[in-house]
VMD Tcl script that draws the C-alpha trace (Angstrom):
set ca {
  {96.62 63.88 126.49}
  {97.61 62.92 122.86}
  {96.97 59.41 121.77}
  {99.71 57.68 121.16}
  {100.32 56.02 117.86}
  {102.39 53.59 117.48}
  {103.72 51.77 113.86}
  {104.79 48.21 113.40}
  {107.87 47.98 111.45}
  {108.46 44.65 109.37}
  {111.92 45.42 107.98}
  {112.17 48.23 107.17}
  {116.13 49.85 106.18}
  {118.40 52.21 108.06}
  {117.02 54.18 104.83}
  {113.12 53.67 104.84}
  {113.45 54.64 109.17}
  {114.83 58.26 108.28}
  {112.85 58.80 105.68}
  {109.74 57.78 107.92}
  {110.88 59.58 110.56}
  {111.50 62.88 108.95}
  {108.00 63.16 106.82}
  {105.93 61.63 110.10}
  {107.84 61.41 112.60}
  {106.27 63.69 115.03}
  {102.77 61.86 114.51}
  {104.87 58.76 115.68}
  {105.53 57.81 119.22}
  {106.22 53.90 119.53}
  {108.58 52.21 116.50}
  {107.93 49.13 117.38}
  {110.32 46.06 115.39}
  {108.15 43.12 115.01}
  {107.88 39.62 116.04}
  {111.55 38.53 116.00}
  {113.08 41.49 113.20}
  {114.96 43.54 116.24}
  {116.95 40.20 116.53}
  {118.27 40.15 112.29}
  {118.05 43.30 110.99}
  {121.19 44.26 110.99}
  {120.61 48.50 110.75}
  {119.86 48.23 114.45}
  {121.88 50.00 116.50}
  {121.12 52.78 113.79}
  {118.10 52.79 113.23}
  {117.81 52.87 117.60}
  {119.66 55.80 116.84}
  {117.93 57.38 114.59}
  {114.02 57.22 116.55}
  {116.05 58.41 119.89}
  {116.75 61.88 118.11}
  {113.47 61.93 116.27}
  {112.05 61.34 120.40}
  {110.44 57.99 119.23}
  {110.50 55.18 121.56}
  {111.84 51.86 120.19}
  {109.81 48.65 121.26}
  {110.77 45.44 120.63}
  {107.93 42.22 119.28}
  {106.58 39.94 122.28}
  {107.22 37.20 119.94}
  {110.57 37.41 120.67}
  {110.35 37.77 123.93}
  {107.59 34.81 124.41}
  {110.12 32.37 122.37}
  {113.20 33.74 124.45}
  {110.70 32.55 127.40}
  {110.49 28.69 125.86}
  {114.32 28.73 125.71}
  {113.96 30.43 129.31}
  {116.60 32.68 127.98}
  {114.07 36.19 129.08}
  {116.63 38.08 131.28}
  {119.45 37.69 128.26}
  {116.89 38.90 126.39}
  {116.17 41.37 128.45}
  {120.02 42.17 129.53}
  {119.93 42.14 125.39}
  {117.24 45.16 124.49}
  {118.55 47.53 127.64}
  {122.16 46.79 125.93}
  {120.67 48.14 122.57}
  {118.95 50.63 123.52}
  {115.45 50.25 123.48}
  {113.26 52.03 125.74}
  {109.82 49.28 125.50}
  {109.43 45.82 125.77}
  {106.27 43.44 125.09}
  {105.02 41.17 127.02}
  {102.28 38.61 125.07}
  {101.78 35.38 124.54}
  {100.21 35.45 121.41}
  {101.59 32.29 119.78}
  {102.41 30.41 123.01}
  {101.23 29.55 126.24}
  {102.39 30.96 129.85}
  {100.67 30.58 132.52}
  {99.42 34.04 134.25}
  {101.09 34.18 137.17}
  {104.66 33.70 134.79}
  {103.49 36.71 132.23}
  {102.55 38.74 135.77}
  {106.29 37.76 136.81}
  {108.27 39.32 133.14}
  {105.85 42.60 132.83}
  {107.45 43.30 136.47}
  {110.37 42.40 136.16}
  {110.01 44.22 132.32}
  {109.33 47.24 134.23}
  {111.92 48.33 136.55}
  {114.27 48.87 133.04}
  {111.20 49.25 130.63}
  {108.54 50.85 129.69}
  {105.89 47.81 129.33}
  {103.26 46.74 126.01}
  {101.23 43.80 128.21}
  {99.10 42.26 125.27}
  {96.23 40.67 125.51}
  {95.14 37.89 123.91}
  {96.13 35.24 121.07}
  {96.76 35.12 116.82}
  {95.20 31.62 116.67}
  {91.82 32.44 114.83}
  {90.35 29.35 116.14}
  {90.97 29.37 119.89}
  {87.55 31.33 121.41}
  {87.40 35.36 122.19}
  {86.49 36.23 125.58}
  {85.23 39.97 126.35}
  {86.42 39.08 130.23}
  {88.90 36.74 130.57}
  {91.04 40.05 127.92}
  {89.31 42.43 131.04}
  {90.69 39.83 133.67}
  {93.96 40.24 131.84}
  {94.34 43.43 130.40}
  {93.77 44.04 135.07}
  {96.31 41.53 135.61}
  {99.02 43.27 133.70}
  {98.55 46.71 134.63}
  {98.54 45.49 138.44}
  {102.02 43.72 136.93}
  {103.36 46.61 136.12}
  {102.35 47.11 132.50}
  {101.92 51.05 131.15}
  {99.88 49.59 128.36}
  {97.75 47.16 127.26}
  {97.69 46.19 123.77}
  {94.55 44.23 122.56}
  {95.64 41.18 119.75}
  {94.83 42.19 115.79}
  {98.01 41.28 114.46}
  {99.03 42.69 111.33}
  {96.38 41.35 109.33}
  {93.54 43.17 111.38}
  {91.33 39.79 111.34}
  {91.64 38.06 114.76}
  {91.45 38.81 118.15}
  {89.25 42.20 118.94}
  {88.48 42.08 115.33}
  {87.01 39.57 113.61}
  {87.79 37.59 110.03}
  {86.17 40.39 107.90}
  {88.05 43.26 109.64}
  {84.65 44.70 111.84}
  {85.78 45.44 115.49}
  {83.88 42.94 118.10}
  {82.17 45.94 119.92}
  {81.90 43.94 122.89}
  {85.37 43.09 123.22}
  {86.25 47.06 123.30}
  {83.15 47.88 125.79}
  {84.46 45.72 128.44}
  {88.09 46.47 128.55}
  {87.36 50.28 128.28}
  {84.95 49.40 131.72}
  {87.61 47.62 133.64}
  {90.87 48.97 132.79}
  {90.00 52.92 130.89}
  {90.76 53.50 127.71}
  {94.07 55.92 128.80}
  {95.57 52.33 130.00}
  {94.60 50.20 126.19}
  {96.67 50.34 123.28}
  {94.32 49.54 120.16}
  {95.96 47.27 117.06}
  {94.26 48.39 113.87}
  {96.26 48.42 111.45}
  {93.52 49.17 109.24}
  {91.39 52.74 108.32}
  {88.01 51.13 108.93}
  {88.94 50.16 112.56}
  {91.33 53.41 112.96}
  {88.47 55.25 111.77}
  {86.12 53.49 114.21}
  {87.82 53.66 117.03}
  {88.70 57.48 116.80}
  {84.87 58.52 115.51}
  {83.86 56.59 119.60}
  {86.36 57.00 121.35}
  {87.74 60.72 119.99}
  {90.66 61.67 118.28}
  {93.37 60.60 121.24}
  {92.98 56.93 121.55}
  {96.02 54.84 120.95}
  {96.41 53.34 118.02}
  {99.07 50.71 117.46}
  {100.55 48.40 114.35}
  {99.94 51.26 111.97}
  {101.86 50.65 108.74}
  {105.36 53.42 109.07}
  {104.51 54.56 105.84}
  {100.82 55.18 107.36}
  {101.36 58.10 110.08}
  {100.61 61.12 108.70}
  {97.56 59.32 107.14}
  {96.71 58.18 111.15}
  {96.99 61.58 112.19}
  {94.79 63.05 109.15}
  {92.83 61.18 110.33}
  {92.70 62.28 114.20}
  {92.57 65.26 113.25}
  {88.69 65.70 110.98}
  {91.52 65.67 107.64}
  {89.63 62.80 105.77}
  {86.39 62.07 105.00}
  {86.13 59.00 107.68}
  {86.37 61.57 110.27}
  {85.54 65.31 109.65}
  {83.93 66.52 112.04}
  {85.88 65.02 115.11}
  {87.09 67.35 117.67}
  {90.71 68.23 117.44}
  {93.73 66.95 119.24}
  {94.70 69.89 122.21}
}
mol new
graphics top color blue
foreach p $ca { graphics top sphere $p radius 0.5 }
foreach p [lrange $ca 0 end-1] q [lrange $ca 1 end] { graphics top cylinder $p $q radius 0.2 }
display resetview
């Protein structure tokens, strides 16, 4: 099993995307168009063609689905994503309050057409974090049809699974791993310190998300113990 490397595209140009894939495409598994950028990107279809040619799965951002749900347009959104060529959809409720049964129904519907990444946690730093609640939500997401459960960390790495200083909430991580299994979890970890912590704790094949596209090779070096932060870690099979 090779760990998933999931990068966050915050609006890269077509040329930048091509350069990233040429230099590090082999180290990228999922390419997420962050937030609602997929809807705005004038080069979307060319970028999707590039990703497909490099064997990288394309994913919509969860915020775009949340907005679609608020507008009563979940089905048209999925039709658009499928017609555009997305392989994956992220189903989240980090910015809106979504009932559990609604989220499960959306996951089940999306899983008929896409690989589903279901996110747990909220983007609001004022909301109390409960390890048991996250684990319950993760288990329900998988039961509904999600392939991976994504742990909220944002692009800043300072909310959700992380304290405001970027340190890891270990109780959250350990409870999730115990309840749903390491292979079903994709940890949003945009900071090197967070990536290194997860690799040291779980090994080279831990699934990492929200990686900066310009740092994909650096993360691969971390996985392989080719940086001081992870020297001595076992190489990937």
